[in-house]
Steps between C-alpha positions, in 0.01 A plus 500: 500500500708669767413855392166551671581858590778729386562659839422185693792314342768765479847593613754307697633643818749492783523729798797731512571379850463121488483471875186710513326270251595167651550222247238252610463128460171334414241517772218271600171564323600455135688205358565707185751726676868420449800607703659715227192720440483791745159541660571692822565875463485626861209737424439618863854641521476706183413864448234468229322778315247523217685756285850508351723331246796267479734390224244297306164612636308827520224520764406864457131576428437577134789296361392272217648232274339376177618171348363357177523195279320429175151460647560572868544816704586526870482832685655531848404812694602605851170633638445777751343240730625299797384194694572405860615139543594379850584861603715557192387769257553368146473675164248375242655423158240427234570257217260499204528236227331530160493243223394605151382827657268334752559519875576154638644560847545770764731437796550731798837419654593611854863608519733663755866608480778492760618860526844385625614254231238529224361146523141487371246258649175351372218470758228356280271571208134528409434333164206554265479298178267630233295349222329767301425772755435259787724371776492121470770400748720622784738204492852589609402752767695477825600705805804484725428389859172332390459125431872438528596779262821689563675796334735431210808689388404662170795723405850537646689793624816319380442182297783249466531225237402163650252633756184289541193616690121490518322789328173415675374212707140390556477119538307339216433835333833651404857398585692698240876527534792650307870453436726785389696403186642838394534861614683632195275438199443751220126508430364606162136616516273735303551747787877499448820305558544461877831409663585289809171312498404245765393158367317240709379146436170430675337172597234361732482164682128507417586484127798262465703542185363843414743792489475868415769761436473871569730796445499821702662837429667731749291795610199360314400144594362218288616537138436154355285202595514228238371661179374807687736795468500850645344756267442795736595598852483802728258700711136530400418869446226607744189661352563867432877472535717614208632218285876466456646667196534279195859417428619560856823314579468145627575451871827363626493158667354546846350842419122560491350360179307709247122499504332194350427582140794738470776408254705208632877480497506349149316806366772740609761347271509241226542152643806321363561225758268198497683251723527247217744273686244433775215411265384162375455576129350279233456525122131409484185632667279807512411792723216751492622692195752268335482151346830310465357168382641357173262543207327812629482778243383862476443693176470880505439724199466868420612762247638247255706327771452140618668369816493128577619385844542122541623299799729245338573144607863605551711600798833675554735461797628833634734500801343183639141615439291315240298761313213465255540637145220735390513606136378839376452545124423847370373565147431832328256487209566128466879523504703350786702774674611346830520171688604493865545196722434602859614299802256492794464315831216510753493481879233235579447644850443867417419485128772756419638455147864592435679602182845346443576646158420474131647411162398755236495469120399813307401433138508699177382345176505154654854521637633559850669840502549557872491344846464831684323462835625149578617445858547227759474511879830449686687582177372841394290581808260362761155334488200733493139461613286469191176443692426509874283217625306742717519850348408801712437853374815707543748214460806593290748242379757433230397245239841489328832586662773503234689831522537669163284234332161473672381684811124467465286559809130503590267671746164349595224760463187281522388146577128555439465613138242369254654465155323432170685308227402304186555185711254609769434734791719436803449626855745558788780566254849613601629823344867599501687804372837400361810707444875462459813671625633477144204647310271800559123457515265240643271221385197335655413132517192316622485140628191285560468240781565146379620622159780755507570789263182624331600852398833665418451851365291459183541122501201309638438131564326321212547136607644293784518140617698178472642379169497137613 
């Protein structure tokens, strides 16, 4: 796979003043180099420093990014350390990768920034790969000006669509390169919706046919790398320093970010925009807390009420999106009171599950007496986020967005609960507090990994599994 290191294969770049960079043709010493990929960056003529920031990169000590996927976590931290390489003082940026909670890799990247135009350069990396608590390999380590290695252009002061360049170059070890494909993307992450994102496509002549795509946010840096998405960003609070106030306003683009662990932008207001048009949605699949496979069923009971949730072998087309029909049947003391057909679609990359509406039948004495609560995206409102693929405490989002009909919303308050139900004891459960603009009060729901809803108020899971 191309993605060996998050920072090592990152943003595309072009110098603000092209003449100072010098678009270079391939040079002797590596047959893999091609004329269109820039490899010469005129390093001796630049005014480089080890501290600062540019449009898509922050190189100030203490700044940290955290990206997560289902079972993977990557933490990038600008350390208060430097390293001298060929008389250039570089900043050390640490990259720690964990899989299933276990440390698998630590990389110390050596980075410098051009104080004139904001170009950021990569001068090498020390790599440690772990198995258990032991370092088992240092494969991938390299250093500029040693064994044919040379600095790469990591992040631009002013990226332009179509630019192609080497991110780093060490013959036979790493020859990663990037092409800018957009500078105007809207990026939806657990840390917030970020505008004017930079998107690059990355390849390596050492791994033909492999590609990787990354997205970067202004004033922040890397926001998405494949399934990894930004969950927290900002400055690490030094020991003894006061923590930022909870609920403080989110920073403007380009302004200093809040401390890591402080509420992210999505926490400050309820998220309503989910960039649906840019997603590749499907009507079948599953994420950590939601199963959208036909035949899967949950049964919850409590206080004389029985709720049966079944993923049907039916779909519904809504504004060009094929959604899956999920039926909810509610009974009170054995009498059917409501049937709703919900329309869901899942993002196979992020695991986010979206709500496109519902048909509602309310029963009395065996007859339908009302359809109150029915709505459809793009007719009565917009799609909502019914379940994030990677929930983070503090996230706030609308589940239903039909003004005057349904404006339900949820806030994540825990992702580590242990919940006991008649169907079993489940760990690492997701807990949300739900409310509505149209109704006073709140409710609480609990979801178990690999299953879904296990508790809704007094209702608790009694059975789950596939019907066929």
